[in-house]
MMTF fields as JSON, N, C-alpha, C and O atoms, coordinates in Angstrom:
{
  "mmtfVersion": "1.0.0",
  "mmtfProducer": "UNKNOWN",
  "numBonds": 519,
  "numAtoms": 520,
  "numGroups": 130,
  "numChains": 1,
  "numModels": 1,
  "chainsPerModel": [1],
  "groupsPerChain": [130],
  "chainIdList": ["A"],
  "bondAtomList": [4, 2, 8, 6, 12, 10, 16, 14, 20, 18, 24, 22, 28, 26, 32, 30, 36, 34, 40, 38, 44, 42, 48, 46, 52, 50, 56, 54, 60, 58, 64, 62, 68, 66, 72, 70, 76, 74, 80, 78, 84, 82, 88, 86, 92, 90, 96, 94, 100, 98, 104, 102, 108, 106, 112, 110, 116, 114, 120, 118, 124, 122, 128, 126, 132, 130, 136, 134, 140, 138, 144, 142, 148, 146, 152, 150, 156, 154, 160, 158, 164, 162, 168, 166, 172, 170, 176, 174, 180, 178, 184, 182, 188, 186, 192, 190, 196, 194, 200, 198, 204, 202, 208, 206, 212, 210, 216, 214, 220, 218, 224, 222, 228, 226, 232, 230, 236, 234, 240, 238, 244, 242, 248, 246, 252, 250, 256, 254, 260, 258, 264, 262, 268, 266, 272, 270, 276, 274, 280, 278, 284, 282, 288, 286, 292, 290, 296, 294, 300, 298, 304, 302, 308, 306, 312, 310, 316, 314, 320, 318, 324, 322, 328, 326, 332, 330, 336, 334, 340, 338, 344, 342, 348, 346, 352, 350, 356, 354, 360, 358, 364, 362, 368, 366, 372, 370, 376, 374, 380, 378, 384, 382, 388, 386, 392, 390, 396, 394, 400, 398, 404, 402, 408, 406, 412, 410, 416, 414, 420, 418, 424, 422, 428, 426, 432, 430, 436, 434, 440, 438, 444, 442, 448, 446, 452, 450, 456, 454, 460, 458, 464, 462, 468, 466, 472, 470, 476, 474, 480, 478, 484, 482, 488, 486, 492, 490, 496, 494, 500, 498, 504, 502, 508, 506, 512, 510, 516, 514],
  "bondOrderList": [1, 1, 1, 1, 1, 1, 1, 1, 1, 1, 1, 1, 1, 1, 1, 1, 1, 1, 1, 1, 1, 1, 1, 1, 1, 1, 1, 1, 1, 1, 1, 1, 1, 1, 1, 1, 1, 1, 1, 1, 1, 1, 1, 1, 1, 1, 1, 1, 1, 1, 1, 1, 1, 1, 1, 1, 1, 1, 1, 1, 1, 1, 1, 1, 1, 1, 1, 1, 1, 1, 1, 1, 1, 1, 1, 1, 1, 1, 1, 1, 1, 1, 1, 1, 1, 1, 1, 1, 1, 1, 1, 1, 1, 1, 1, 1, 1, 1, 1, 1, 1, 1, 1, 1, 1, 1, 1, 1, 1, 1, 1, 1, 1, 1, 1, 1, 1, 1, 1, 1, 1, 1, 1, 1, 1, 1, 1, 1, 1],
  "groupList": [{"groupName": "MET", "atomNameList": ["N", "CA", "C", "O"], "elementList": ["N", "C", "C", "O"], "formalChargeList": [0, 0, 0, 0], "bondAtomList": [1, 0, 2, 1, 3, 2], "bondOrderList": [1, 1, 2], "singleLetterCode": "M", "chemCompType": "L-PEPTIDE LINKING"}, {"groupName": "ILE", "atomNameList": ["N", "CA", "C", "O"], "elementList": ["N", "C", "C", "O"], "formalChargeList": [0, 0, 0, 0], "bondAtomList": [1, 0, 2, 1, 3, 2], "bondOrderList": [1, 1, 2], "singleLetterCode": "I", "chemCompType": "L-PEPTIDE LINKING"}, {"groupName": "GLY", "atomNameList": ["N", "CA", "C", "O"], "elementList": ["N", "C", "C", "O"], "formalChargeList": [0, 0, 0, 0], "bondAtomList": [1, 0, 2, 1, 3, 2], "bondOrderList": [1, 1, 2], "singleLetterCode": "G", "chemCompType": "PEPTIDE LINKING"}, {"groupName": "VAL", "atomNameList": ["N", "CA", "C", "O"], "elementList": ["N", "C", "C", "O"], "formalChargeList": [0, 0, 0, 0], "bondAtomList": [1, 0, 2, 1, 3, 2], "bondOrderList": [1, 1, 2], "singleLetterCode": "V", "chemCompType": "L-PEPTIDE LINKING"}, {"groupName": "ASP", "atomNameList": ["N", "CA", "C", "O"], "elementList": ["N", "C", "C", "O"], "formalChargeList": [0, 0, 0, 0], "bondAtomList": [1, 0, 2, 1, 3, 2], "bondOrderList": [1, 1, 2], "singleLetterCode": "D", "chemCompType": "L-PEPTIDE LINKING"}, {"groupName": "PRO", "atomNameList": ["N", "CA", "C", "O"], "elementList": ["N", "C", "C", "O"], "formalChargeList": [0, 0, 0, 0], "bondAtomList": [1, 0, 2, 1, 3, 2], "bondOrderList": [1, 1, 2], "singleLetterCode": "P", "chemCompType": "L-PEPTIDE LINKING"}, {"groupName": "GLU", "atomNameList": ["N", "CA", "C", "O"], "elementList": ["N", "C", "C", "O"], "formalChargeList": [0, 0, 0, 0], "bondAtomList": [1, 0, 2, 1, 3, 2], "bondOrderList": [1, 1, 2], "singleLetterCode": "E", "chemCompType": "L-PEPTIDE LINKING"}, {"groupName": "ARG", "atomNameList": ["N", "CA", "C", "O"], "elementList": ["N", "C", "C", "O"], "formalChargeList": [0, 0, 0, 0], "bondAtomList": [1, 0, 2, 1, 3, 2], "bondOrderList": [1, 1, 2], "singleLetterCode": "R", "chemCompType": "L-PEPTIDE LINKING"}, {"groupName": "PHE", "atomNameList": ["N", "CA", "C", "O"], "elementList": ["N", "C", "C", "O"], "formalChargeList": [0, 0, 0, 0], "bondAtomList": [1, 0, 2, 1, 3, 2], "bondOrderList": [1, 1, 2], "singleLetterCode": "F", "chemCompType": "L-PEPTIDE LINKING"}, {"groupName": "ALA", "atomNameList": ["N", "CA", "C", "O"], "elementList": ["N", "C", "C", "O"], "formalChargeList": [0, 0, 0, 0], "bondAtomList": [1, 0, 2, 1, 3, 2], "bondOrderList": [1, 1, 2], "singleLetterCode": "A", "chemCompType": "L-PEPTIDE LINKING"}, {"groupName": "SER", "atomNameList": ["N", "CA", "C", "O"], "elementList": ["N", "C", "C", "O"], "formalChargeList": [0, 0, 0, 0], "bondAtomList": [1, 0, 2, 1, 3, 2], "bondOrderList": [1, 1, 2], "singleLetterCode": "S", "chemCompType": "L-PEPTIDE LINKING"}, {"groupName": "LEU", "atomNameList": ["N", "CA", "C", "O"], "elementList": ["N", "C", "C", "O"], "formalChargeList": [0, 0, 0, 0], "bondAtomList": [1, 0, 2, 1, 3, 2], "bondOrderList": [1, 1, 2], "singleLetterCode": "L", "chemCompType": "L-PEPTIDE LINKING"}, {"groupName": "THR", "atomNameList": ["N", "CA", "C", "O"], "elementList": ["N", "C", "C", "O"], "formalChargeList": [0, 0, 0, 0], "bondAtomList": [1, 0, 2, 1, 3, 2], "bondOrderList": [1, 1, 2], "singleLetterCode": "T", "chemCompType": "L-PEPTIDE LINKING"}, {"groupName": "GLN", "atomNameList": ["N", "CA", "C", "O"], "elementList": ["N", "C", "C", "O"], "formalChargeList": [0, 0, 0, 0], "bondAtomList": [1, 0, 2, 1, 3, 2], "bondOrderList": [1, 1, 2], "singleLetterCode": "Q", "chemCompType": "L-PEPTIDE LINKING"}, {"groupName": "ASN", "atomNameList": ["N", "CA", "C", "O"], "elementList": ["N", "C", "C", "O"], "formalChargeList": [0, 0, 0, 0], "bondAtomList": [1, 0, 2, 1, 3, 2], "bondOrderList": [1, 1, 2], "singleLetterCode": "N", "chemCompType": "L-PEPTIDE LINKING"}, {"groupName": "LYS", "atomNameList": ["N", "CA", "C", "O"], "elementList": ["N", "C", "C", "O"], "formalChargeList": [0, 0, 0, 0], "bondAtomList": [1, 0, 2, 1, 3, 2], "bondOrderList": [1, 1, 2], "singleLetterCode": "K", "chemCompType": "L-PEPTIDE LINKING"}, {"groupName": "HIS", "atomNameList": ["N", "CA", "C", "O"], "elementList": ["N", "C", "C", "O"], "formalChargeList": [0, 0, 0, 0], "bondAtomList": [1, 0, 2, 1, 3, 2], "bondOrderList": [1, 1, 2], "singleLetterCode": "H", "chemCompType": "L-PEPTIDE LINKING"}, {"groupName": "TRP", "atomNameList": ["N", "CA", "C", "O"], "elementList": ["N", "C", "C", "O"], "formalChargeList": [0, 0, 0, 0], "bondAtomList": [1, 0, 2, 1, 3, 2], "bondOrderList": [1, 1, 2], "singleLetterCode": "W", "chemCompType": "L-PEPTIDE LINKING"}],
  "groupTypeList": [0, 1, 1, 2, 3, 2, 1, 4, 3, 3, 5, 3, 6, 7, 8, 9, 6, 10, 11, 12, 7, 12, 5, 2, 11, 7, 4, 7, 11, 8, 12, 9, 9, 6, 13, 11, 12, 5, 10, 2, 14, 5, 7, 12, 2, 6, 10, 11, 9, 9, 7, 8, 9, 9, 15, 6, 9, 11, 9, 15, 9, 11, 2, 9, 5, 2, 4, 11, 16, 17, 16, 4, 9, 6, 3, 12, 3, 2, 6, 16, 2, 7, 5, 16, 11, 6, 3, 7, 2, 10, 3, 9, 2, 7, 9, 9, 13, 11, 2, 3, 9, 10, 17, 16, 3, 10, 11, 10, 16, 4, 2, 2, 1, 9, 10, 9, 3, 3, 3, 9, 6, 2, 8, 5, 7, 9, 2, 6, 5, 9],
  "groupIdList": [1, 2, 3, 4, 5, 6, 7, 8, 9, 10, 11, 12, 13, 14, 15, 16, 17, 18, 19, 20, 21, 22, 23, 24, 25, 26, 27, 28, 29, 30, 31, 32, 33, 34, 35, 36, 37, 38, 39, 40, 41, 42, 43, 44, 45, 46, 47, 48, 49, 50, 51, 52, 53, 54, 55, 56, 57, 58, 59, 60, 61, 62, 63, 64, 65, 66, 67, 68, 69, 70, 71, 72, 73, 74, 75, 76, 77, 78, 79, 80, 81, 82, 83, 84, 85, 86, 87, 88, 89, 90, 91, 92, 93, 94, 95, 96, 97, 98, 99, 100, 101, 102, 103, 104, 105, 106, 107, 108, 109, 110, 111, 112, 113, 114, 115, 116, 117, 118, 119, 120, 121, 122, 123, 124, 125, 126, 127, 128, 129, 130],
  "secStructList": [7, 3, 3, 3, 3, 3, 3, 3, 3, 3, 3, 2, 2, 2, 2, 2, 2, 2, 2, 2, 1, 1, 6, 6, 1, 2, 2, 2, 2, 1, 7, 6, 6, 6, 1, 3, 3, 6, 6, 6, 3, 3, 7, 7, 2, 2, 2, 2, 2, 2, 2, 2, 6, 6, 6, 2, 2, 2, 2, 2, 2, 6, 6, 7, 7, 1, 1, 7, 7, 6, 6, 1, 3, 3, 7, 7, 5, 7, 4, 4, 4, 7, 5, 7, 7, 3, 3, 7, 2, 2, 2, 2, 2, 2, 2, 2, 2, 2, 6, 3, 3, 3, 3, 3, 3, 3, 7, 7, 5, 7, 1, 1, 3, 3, 3, 3, 3, 3, 3, 3, 3, 3, 7, 7, 7, 6, 6, 1, 7, 7],
  "xCoordList": [184.362, 185.077, 186.692, 187.096, 187.546, 188.808, 189.279, 188.954, 190.138, 190.573, 191.943, 192.249, 192.806, 194.26, 194.528, 194.097, 195.176, 196.018, 197.466, 197.791, 198.241, 199.654, 199.906, 199.419, 201.004, 202.142, 203.472, 203.806, 204.488, 205.696, 206.972, 206.912, 207.867, 208.259, 210.151, 210.664, 210.854, 211.897, 212.455, 211.899, 214.483, 214.982, 215.369, 216.068, 215.117, 215.604, 217.457, 217.97, 218.124, 219.711, 219.854, 219.995, 219.804, 219.885, 219.505, 220.422, 218.563, 218.189, 218.727, 218.774, 219.155, 220.149, 221.465, 222.002, 221.841, 223.17, 223.111, 224.019, 222.056, 221.855, 221.936, 222.536, 221.241, 221.035, 222.42, 222.584, 223.385, 224.931, 225.597, 226.075, 225.635, 226.681, 226.251, 226.728, 225.281, 224.473, 224.148, 223.149, 225.498, 224.797, 223.681, 223.366, 223.116, 221.61, 220.67, 219.769, 220.775, 219.308, 218.357, 217.37, 218.445, 217.571, 216.59, 215.536, 217.393, 216.862, 216.204, 215.3, 216.342, 215.758, 214.499, 213.378, 214.722, 213.206, 212.153, 210.999, 212.919, 212.427, 211.933, 212.879, 210.596, 210.534, 211.416, 211.697, 211.796, 212.716, 211.672, 212.466, 210.156, 209.791, 209.318, 209.064, 209.308, 209.428, 210.407, 210.399, 211.586, 213.21, 213.205, 214.246, 212.296, 212.189, 210.701, 209.533, 211.173, 209.407, 209.03, 209.626, 207.925, 207.088, 207.619, 206.889, 209.14, 209.283, 211.371, 212.115, 211.402, 212.156, 213.279, 214.27, 213.553, 214.473, 214.213, 213.204, 215.775, 216.053, 215.172, 214.806, 214.523, 213.916, 214.824, 215.705, 214.409, 215.827, 215.285, 214.198, 216.419, 215.893, 214.877, 214.657, 214.317, 213.195, 212.208, 212.091, 211.602, 210.819, 211.154, 210.259, 211.933, 212.285, 211.967, 211.037, 212.89, 212.628, 210.92, 210.701, 210.052, 208.652, 208.079, 206.967, 208.634, 207.805, 208.257, 207.552, 209.573, 209.749, 208.916, 207.952, 208.698, 207.66, 206.115, 205.309, 205.912, 204.664, 204.927, 203.822, 205.723, 205.681, 205.735, 204.621, 206.387, 206.222, 204.91, 204.401, 204.633, 203.574, 201.844, 200.706, 202.538, 201.341, 201.294, 200.312, 202.761, 203.109, 202.394, 202.072, 202.335, 201.562, 200.292, 199.635, 199.438, 198.228, 197.539, 196.611, 198.177, 198.224, 198.618, 198.619, 199.224, 199.308, 201.107, 201.593, 201.478, 203.141, 203.486, 204.09, 203.093, 203.136, 205.119, 205.649, 205.7, 206.894, 207.381, 208.577, 206.557, 206.723, 206.114, 205.54, 206.169, 205.558, 206.889, 207.943, 206.648, 207.914, 208.26, 207.844, 208.834, 209.216, 208.624, 208.19, 208.537, 208.541, 206.966, 206.353, 206.295, 204.938, 203.829, 202.684, 204.648, 203.898, 204.593, 205.768, 203.723, 204.108, 203.873, 202.678, 204.734, 203.948, 203.526, 204.133, 203.064, 202.815, 202.026, 201.374, 202.08, 201.413, 200.669, 200.854, 199.28, 198.017, 197.35, 198.107, 196.879, 196.331, 196.374, 196.068, 196.941, 197.255, 198.708, 198.701, 199.488, 200.183, 199.927, 200.707, 198.907, 197.986, 199.063, 199.583, 199.48, 200.013, 198.571, 197.353, 199.442, 198.55, 199.191, 199.833, 198.99, 199.537, 198.908, 197.751, 200.26, 199.814, 200.384, 201.601, 199.367, 199.734, 199.599, 198.8, 200.53, 200.734, 201.344, 201.762, 201.318, 201.963, 201.262, 200.059, 202.878, 202.506, 201.776, 201.4, 201.749, 201.021, 199.612, 198.885, 199.096, 197.807, 197.089, 195.954, 198.043, 197.124, 196.784, 195.661, 197.963, 197.578, 196.39, 195.401, 196.28, 195.277, 193.539, 192.565, 193.837, 192.628, 191.921, 190.791, 193.182, 192.812, 192.3, 191.726, 192.456, 191.641, 190.498, 189.477, 190.522, 188.919, 189.29, 188.6, 190.264, 191.361, 190.287, 190.213, 190.065, 189.224, 189.91, 190.274, 190.551, 191.15, 191.891, 191.772, 192.551, 193.834, 193.625, 193.021, 194.285, 194.335, 195.923, 196.441, 196.433, 198.133, 197.851, 197.107, 199.482, 199.395, 200.753, 201.264, 201.647, 203.168, 203.382, 202.435, 204.823, 205.302, 206.4, 206.711, 207.27, 208.77, 208.809, 207.983, 209.467, 210.02, 210.658, 209.974, 211.748, 212.352, 213.665, 214.191, 213.902, 214.592, 213.617, 213.9, 212.974, 212.033, 210.93, 210.443, 210.782, 209.953, 208.735, 209.237, 207.4, 206.379, 204.999, 204.274, 204.815, 203.399, 202.414, 202.635, 200.936, 200.292, 199.717, 199.95, 198.739, 198.437, 197.156, 197.213, 196.021, 194.378, 194.523, 195.079, 193.688, 193.576, 191.807, 191.364, 191.145, 189.835, 188.976, 189.191, 187.963, 187.326, 185.964, 185.297, 185.795, 184.824, 184.387, 185.515, 184.089, 184.455, 184.675, 184.444, 185.13, 184.977, 184.134, 184.129, 183.136, 182.269, 182.436, 183.434, 181.249, 181.529, 182.049, 182.228, 182.278, 183.075, 182.064, 181.464, 181.798, 181.23, 181.364, 182.525, 180.879, 180.626, 181.075, 180.773],
  "yCoordList": [91.011, 89.678, 89.973, 90.863, 89.312, 89.584, 88.038, 86.868, 88.64, 87.323, 86.615, 85.465, 87.586, 87.047, 88.541, 89.678, 88.145, 89.255, 88.709, 87.523, 89.742, 89.533, 90.697, 91.827, 89.945, 90.95, 90.376, 89.191, 91.911, 91.006, 92.335, 93.494, 92.073, 92.889, 92.784, 91.775, 94.094, 93.884, 95.124, 96.218, 94.54, 94.988, 96.328, 96.174, 97.597, 98.347, 98.439, 98.627, 98.19, 98.337, 97.633, 98.208, 95.746, 95.169, 95.362, 95.219, 95.587, 95.74, 97.025, 97.056, 98.184, 98.946, 98.533, 98.861, 97.913, 97.27, 96.495, 96.631, 95.718, 94.664, 95.75, 95.416, 96.887, 97.892, 98.438, 99.18, 98.45, 99.47, 98.012, 97.963, 96.658, 95.941, 94.547, 93.423, 95.186, 94.664, 95.667, 96.368, 95.853, 96.889, 95.986, 94.826, 97.059, 96.854, 96.233, 95.648, 96.28, 95.581, 96.435, 95.939, 97.476, 98.583, 99.113, 99.75, 98.579, 98.915, 97.417, 97.327, 96.742, 94.911, 95.061, 94.754, 95.548, 95.873, 96.384, 95.998, 97.646, 98.926, 99.782, 100.313, 99.977, 101.16, 102.378, 102.892, 102.72, 104.195, 105.1, 105.948, 105.602, 105.861, 106.084, 107.02, 104.62, 104.04, 104.372, 104.432, 104.687, 105.324, 106.774, 107.411, 107.206, 108.689, 109.528, 109.139, 110.518, 110.746, 112.096, 112.998, 111.736, 113.064, 114.385, 115.213, 114.943, 115.999, 115.821, 116.665, 114.33, 114.038, 113.683, 113.423, 113.561, 113.106, 111.561, 110.97, 111.085, 110.018, 109.388, 110.134, 108.155, 107.689, 106.885, 106.133, 107.204, 106.613, 105.352, 104.838, 104.938, 103.327, 102.729, 101.524, 103.647, 103.257, 103.154, 101.991, 104.012, 104.492, 102.916, 102.093, 102.587, 101.472, 100.004, 99.22, 99.929, 98.928, 98.617, 97.518, 99.585, 99.503, 99.395, 98.868, 99.809, 99.365, 97.636, 96.788, 97.401, 96.181, 95.6, 95.258, 95.183, 95.085, 94.902, 94.117, 96.001, 95.846, 94.753, 94.524, 94.239, 93.775, 92.271, 91.749, 91.747, 90.904, 90.128, 89.01, 91.571, 91.218, 90.933, 90.559, 91.359, 91.679, 89.877, 89.185, 89.376, 88.475, 87.069, 85.955, 87.537, 86.278, 86.315, 85.377, 87.979, 88.034, 86.786, 85.984, 86.989, 85.843, 84.863, 84.155, 84.383, 83.084, 82.755, 81.625, 83.392, 83.723, 82.384, 81.321, 82.721, 82.099, 82.585, 83.33, 82.088, 81.968, 82.668, 82.941, 82.994, 83.414, 85.165, 85.698, 85.868, 87.1, 88.163, 87.972, 89.132, 89.967, 91.419, 92.358, 91.773, 92.832, 94.13, 94.963, 94.439, 95.478, 95.295, 96.359, 94.237, 94.209, 94.747, 95.148, 94.604, 95.787, 97.067, 97.176, 98.003, 99.603, 100.036, 99.948, 100.588, 101.261, 102.761, 103.097, 103.103, 104.431, 105.417, 104.803, 106.901, 107.521, 107.874, 108.166, 108.027, 109.072, 110.239, 110.698, 110.446, 111.797, 111.583, 110.485, 112.941, 112.69, 111.563, 110.879, 111.524, 110.352, 109.463, 109.115, 108.507, 107.375, 106.498, 107.082, 105.243, 104.087, 103.681, 103.665, 103.421, 102.184, 101.457, 101.99, 100.473, 99.907, 99.834, 99.73, 99.94, 99.621, 98.609, 98.605, 97.376, 96.211, 96.128, 96.859, 94.89, 94.694, 93.507, 93.037, 92.915, 91.879, 90.754, 90.492, 89.77, 88.731, 88.946, 88.111, 90.394, 90.376, 90.279, 89.317, 91.734, 91.501, 89.845, 89.395, 89.363, 87.977, 87.203, 86.737, 87.085, 86.42, 86.963, 86.302, 88.454, 89.109, 88.513, 87.938, 88.979, 88.516, 86.942, 86.662, 85.924, 84.926, 84.435, 83.347, 85.273, 85.205, 86.229, 85.953, 86.84, 87.861, 89.483, 90.349, 89.279, 90.663, 92.301, 92.746, 92.458, 94.233, 94.968, 95.641, 95.585, 96.093, 95.843, 94.72, 96.61, 96.608, 97.445, 98.518, 96.77, 98.074, 97.734, 96.622, 98.812, 98.822, 100.198, 101.177, 99.277, 99.865, 99.993, 98.874, 100.972, 100.935, 101.295, 101.776, 101.096, 101.641, 101.106, 99.94, 102.142, 101.705, 102.277, 103.189, 102.176, 101.905, 101.614, 100.839, 101.661, 101.067, 100.204, 99.18, 100.629, 99.773, 98.711, 97.572, 99.094, 97.601, 98.664, 99.748, 98.15, 98.42, 97.679, 96.596, 97.447, 96.535, 96.951, 97.87, 96.037, 96.205, 95.154, 93.961, 95.91, 94.593, 95.17, 96.232, 93.87, 94.135, 93.313, 92.258, 93.673, 92.872, 93.292, 94.218, 92.06, 91.793, 91.435, 90.567, 92.406, 92.63, 92.339, 93.022, 91.239, 90.993, 90.472, 90.627, 89.643, 88.928, 87.216, 86.964, 86.526, 85.044, 84.875, 85.768, 83.681, 83.24, 82.473, 81.73, 81.944, 81.138, 79.667, 78.948, 79.43, 78.006, 77.966, 76.972, 79.338, 79.519, 80.163, 80.673, 80.063, 80.65, 81.833, 81.939, 82.854, 83.911, 84.261, 85.354],
  "zCoordList": [-70.053, -69.63, -69.633, -70.381, -68.889, -68.303, -69.259, -69.058, -70.3, -70.926, -70.491, -70.806, -69.627, -69.302, -68.351, -68.546, -67.564, -66.39, -66.461, -66.416, -66.576, -66.439, -65.48, -65.438, -64.562, -64.015, -63.993, -63.958, -64.033, -64.125, -63.114, -63.522, -62.052, -61.715, -62.265, -62.748, -62.012, -62.391, -61.847, -61.75, -61.263, -60.733, -61.345, -62.346, -61.036, -61.794, -62.298, -63.401, -60.8, -61.138, -62.356, -63.436, -62.138, -62.456, -64.099, -64.907, -64.432, -65.91, -66.951, -68.181, -65.804, -66.27, -66.73, -67.788, -65.982, -65.851, -67.259, -68.078, -67.485, -68.851, -70.497, -71.519, -70.316, -71.451, -71.275, -72.244, -70.612, -70.775, -71.259, -72.392, -70.286, -71.064, -72.119, -72.273, -72.625, -73.962, -74.671, -74.508, -76.01, -76.964, -77.463, -77.197, -78.405, -79.247, -78.569, -79.169, -76.438, -76.551, -76.07, -75.525, -76.151, -75.388, -77.185, -77.205, -78.52, -79.946, -79.94, -80.77, -79.522, -79.926, -78.972, -79.378, -77.674, -76.817, -77.238, -77.423, -77.409, -76.967, -78.4, -78.984, -79.022, -80.153, -79.854, -78.772, -81.171, -81.192, -80.422, -80.014, -79.83, -79.446, -78.101, -77.343, -78.134, -76.036, -75.362, -74.133, -76.25, -75.669, -75.62, -75.455, -75.73, -75.066, -74.325, -74.33, -73.857, -72.81, -73.738, -74.328, -73.534, -75.021, -75.057, -75.601, -74.436, -74.431, -75.659, -76.158, -75.577, -76.699, -75.703, -76.385, -74.436, -73.174, -73.58, -73.966, -73.289, -72.838, -72.139, -71.23, -72.093, -70.568, -69.721, -70.139, -68.054, -67.325, -67.117, -67.38, -66.525, -66.499, -65.586, -65.466, -64.991, -63.923, -65.345, -65.733, -66.043, -66.719, -67.565, -67.37, -68.164, -69.292, -68.316, -68.501, -67.393, -67.088, -66.159, -65.65, -66.101, -66.009, -67.397, -67.431, -68.65, -70.129, -70.286, -70.833, -69.671, -70.074, -69.261, -69.945, -67.743, -67.306, -67.654, -67.155, -68.81, -68.984, -70.406, -70.896, -70.962, -72.325, -71.226, -71.256, -70.613, -70.134, -69.543, -69.618, -68.819, -68.264, -69.333, -69.047, -70.557, -71.899, -71.901, -71.635, -72.312, -72.837, -71.911, -72.325, -70.814, -69.254, -69.262, -68.811, -70.045, -70.096, -71.61, -71.504, -72.534, -73.577, -73.569, -74.576, -72.084, -71.951, -72.336, -72.383, -72.455, -72.38, -74.146, -74.003, -75.138, -76.231, -76.345, -75.52, -77.268, -77.586, -78.607, -78.699, -79.405, -81.184, -80.716, -81.666, -79.691, -79.836, -79.912, -79.305, -80.65, -80.966, -80.229, -80.909, -79.163, -78.66, -79.335, -78.54, -80.718, -81.153, -81.473, -81.56, -81.641, -81.809, -80.653, -80.857, -79.198, -78.253, -77.904, -77.552, -78.047, -77.798, -76.532, -76.253, -75.421, -74.161, -74.996, -76.013, -74.752, -75.168, -73.958, -73.113, -73.872, -72.954, -73.516, -74.697, -72.8, -73.543, -72.671, -71.815, -72.694, -71.44, -70.55, -70.085, -69.663, -68.247, -67.905, -66.882, -68.564, -68.722, -68.379, -67.493, -68.646, -68.569, -69.334, -70.285, -69.101, -70.291, -71.007, -70.829, -71.785, -72.801, -73.972, -74.877, -73.859, -74.739, -76.336, -76.744, -77.061, -78.691, -79.402, -79.591, -80.004, -80.976, -81.879, -82.465, -82.692, -83.813, -83.531, -82.473, -85.153, -85.7, -85.166, -85.147, -84.475, -83.387, -81.846, -81.023, -81.833, -80.168, -80.728, -80.481, -81.811, -81.963, -82.688, -82.528, -83.341, -84.095, -82.68, -82.493, -81.572, -80.17, -80.116, -80.431, -79.644, -78.784, -79.586, -79.1, -80.869, -81.606, -81.806, -82.205, -81.315, -81.549, -80.479, -80.49, -79.248, -77.563, -77.643, -77.013, -78.014, -78.552, -77.457, -76.919, -77.54, -77.014, -77.746, -78.892, -77.298, -77.652, -76.873, -77.837, -75.807, -75.372, -74.122, -73.631, -73.596, -72.55, -71.186, -71.215, -69.681, -69.033, -68.778, -68.679, -68.715, -67.957, -66.971, -66.915, -65.918, -64.924, -64.995, -65.024, -65.039, -64.479, -63.147, -62.525, -62.423, -61.33, -60.963, -61.208, -60.169, -59.599, -58.715, -58.682, -57.841, -56.378, -55.667, -54.998, -55.171, -54.2, -55.087, -54.65, -55.925, -56.956, -57.781, -58.151, -57.868, -58.266, -59.573, -59.254, -60.705, -61.703, -61.819, -62.117, -61.802, -61.992, -62.521, -62.14, -63.503, -64.253, -64.333, -64.54, -64.087, -64.483, -65.921, -66.498, -66.328, -67.745, -67.664, -67.032, -68.226, -67.909, -69.607, -70.197, -70.058, -71.687, -71.244, -70.492, -71.987, -71.718, -73.132, -74.134, -73.116, -74.662, -74.173, -73.15, -75.57, -75.604, -75.399, -75.824, -75.27, -75.129, -76.65, -77.464, -76.948, -78.271, -78.609, -77.627, -79.512, -79.942, -79.131, -79.167, -78.43, -78.027, -76.629, -75.925, -76.326, -74.188, -74.286, -75.232, -72.432, -71.515, -71.292, -70.896, -71.296, -70.761, -69.571, -69.094]
}
């Protein structure tokens, strides 16, 4: 059962400018692992913008509660480069409240826009229709 769906778009150039203009923003938004490619190189502005979009889409899929922490959601890369979400802390707590058991995430960037879609899938809570 789909618990929630979120989508977000981020203008890549504007996002990259924000990272340059605001010291520490990169570290506040992204874990150390998210900031690097699997080969250990720094991620591009496009790649980081897509990951930011995924975190925003994740928040929307959870009903956009204001108490989520950026580092409690991490975009990882699985087999064949497929993105995945690892959640902990505040994000995992909200997901558990809603009955989320798994995540589906898609990232894209083209034409100066990064985008992400997140689907939260799970089981209905007791007393709710399936």
